[in-house]
C-alpha positions in Angstrom: -12.2 15.1 9.7 -9.1 12.8 9.4 -9.9 12.1 5.8 -10.3 15.9 5.0 -6.9 16.6 6.4 -5.5 13.5 4.5 -7.0 14.8 1.2 -5.8 18.3 1.9 -2.2 17.0 2.2 -2.5 14.7 -0.8 -3.7 17.5 -3.0 -1.0 19.8 -1.6 1.7 17.3 -2.4 0.4 17.2 -5.9 0.4 21.0 -6.3 -3.3 21.5 -5.5 -5.2 23.1 -2.6 -8.3 22.0 -0.7 -10.3 25.2 0.0 -12.9 25.9 2.5 -15.2 27.5 0.0 -18.5 27.4 -1.9 -17.9 26.1 -5.5 -20.6 27.1 -8.0 -20.6 26.3 -11.6 -22.1 28.7 -14.2 -21.8 28.3 -18.0 -19.5 25.4 -17.6 -17.0 27.2 -15.4 -16.4 27.0 -11.6 -16.3 30.0 -9.3 -15.0 29.8 -5.7 -16.4 31.9 -2.9 -14.5 32.1 0.4 -14.8 33.9 3.7 -14.6 33.2 7.4 -17.3 30.9 8.9 -20.6 32.8 8.8 -19.6 35.0 5.8 -22.3 33.4 3.7 -20.9 30.6 1.7 -23.9 28.2 2.3 -26.3 31.2 1.8 -24.6 32.1 -1.4 -24.7 28.5 -2.6 -28.4 28.3 -1.9 -29.0 31.5 -3.8 -27.0 30.1 -6.7 -29.1 26.9 -6.7 -32.2 29.0 -6.8 -30.8 30.9 -9.8 -30.2 27.7 -11.7 -26.4 27.1 -11.0 -24.8 23.9 -10.1 -23.2 23.8 -6.6 -20.2 21.7 -6.2 -19.9 22.1 -2.5 -20.6 24.9 0.2 -17.8 23.5 2.3 -14.7 22.2 0.5 -13.5 22.2 -3.1 -10.1 21.2 -4.7 -8.1 23.4 -6.9 -5.6 21.7 -9.1 -3.3 22.7 -12.0 -3.8 20.5 -15.0 -2.1 21.1 -18.4 -1.4 24.8 -17.6 -5.0 25.4 -16.5 -6.5 25.9 -13.0 -9.4 23.6 -12.4 -11.9 23.0 -9.5 -12.7 19.5 -8.7 -15.6 18.4 -6.6 -14.7 16.4 -3.5 -16.9 14.0 -1.6 -17.1 16.3 1.5 -20.8 17.5 1.5 -21.2 20.6 3.6 -24.6 21.8 4.7 -26.3 21.4 1.4 -25.4 17.7 1.3 -24.5 15.7 -1.8 -25.7 12.6 -3.6 -22.8 10.9 -5.3 -23.7 10.7 -9.0 -23.2 7.7 -11.2 -20.7 9.7 -13.3 -17.3 11.1 -11.9 -17.4 14.0 -9.7 -17.4 17.6 -11.3 -14.2 19.0 -12.8 -14.4 22.5 -14.3 -12.0 25.3 -15.3 -11.6 27.9 -12.6 -13.2 31.2 -13.8 -12.9 33.4 -10.7 -12.2 33.6 -6.9 -14.4 35.9 -4.8 -14.5 36.9 -1.1 -18.0 37.1 0.3 -19.7 39.8 2.4 -23.3 40.2 3.6 -25.1 43.4 3.1 -27.1 44.4 6.2 -30.3 45.6 4.2 -32.3 42.5 3.2 -33.2 44.0 -0.2 -29.8 45.8 -0.9 -28.6 45.0 -4.5 -25.6 42.7 -5.0 -22.3 44.5 -5.5 -19.2 43.1 -7.2 -16.1 45.1 -6.3 -12.2 44.6 -6.6 -10.5 42.5 -4.0 -7.0 43.7 -3.1 -4.2 41.2 -3.6 -3.2 41.2 0.1 -6.7 40.6 1.2 -7.2 37.9 -1.5 -4.1 36.3 -0.2 -5.2 36.3 3.4 -8.6 34.8 2.5 -7.0 32.0 0.5 -4.4 31.4 3.3 -7.3 30.9 5.8 -9.3 28.8 3.4 -6.4 26.3 2.7 -7.9 23.7 5.0 -5.5 21.2 6.7 -2.2 22.6 5.6 -2.4 26.2 6.6 -1.4 25.4 10.2 1.6 23.4 9.3 4.8 25.4 9.7 6.8 23.0 7.6 4.7 23.9 4.5 4.2 27.6 4.9 6.6 28.7 2.1 5.3 26.2 -0.3 1.7 27.1 0.6 2.4 30.8 0.1 3.8 30.0 -3.3 0.8 28.0 -4.3 -1.6 30.7 -3.2 0.4 33.4 -5.2 0.2 31.1 -8.3 -3.5 30.7 -7.9 -4.1 34.5 -7.5 -2.0 35.2 -10.6 -4.1 32.8 -12.7 -7.7 33.9 -12.2 -9.9 37.0 -11.8 -10.8 37.9 -8.3 -13.3 40.2 -6.5 -15.6 40.6 -3.7 -19.4 39.8 -3.8 -21.4 41.7 -1.4 -25.0 40.4 -1.3 -28.3 40.6 0.7 -30.9 38.0 1.4 -32.9 38.9 -1.6 -32.3 39.9 -5.2 -30.3 38.3 -8.0 -26.6 37.6 -7.6 -25.5 35.9 -10.8 -26.9 38.5 -13.3 -24.7 41.0 -11.4 -21.7 38.8 -11.0 -21.5 37.6 -14.6 -22.0 41.2 -15.8 -19.2 42.5 -13.6 -16.5 39.9 -13.7 -13.3 41.6 -12.5 
């Protein structure tokens, strides 16, 4: 846990954020899925694996700005799905979208992608900014960083059930 906090501050000092999120790669671009504990990050990551997507992490992912582009970098903090460190460098992908997660009560309900209001998106990212979100000395800079992130990528909410496809709906409905 100490290393996670150190990594969060190091990223933050460089203009990035360490986010408690599921990071999934589809078509060479990364998507981040956030929500409170129990919102379905690991479940969504498992569903994504089953649908042929690459999972960066179901726990922590880094967002950095590089040459005017927001990118998601895989970090060596595994999460429930675990991670085997590859021989090549960890994944680094352009950020394609940011989504809040919600479970649908009915097990067979179809996946729904809907808009995510700016204030709610801001709140989700503030809560997900692991390590630095509780530091009163950095609140203003953190809020600026979150605002920049939200201005740079599409956002939405993915409501999903335990069964049925998620990615065909998500990629057909990018906000």
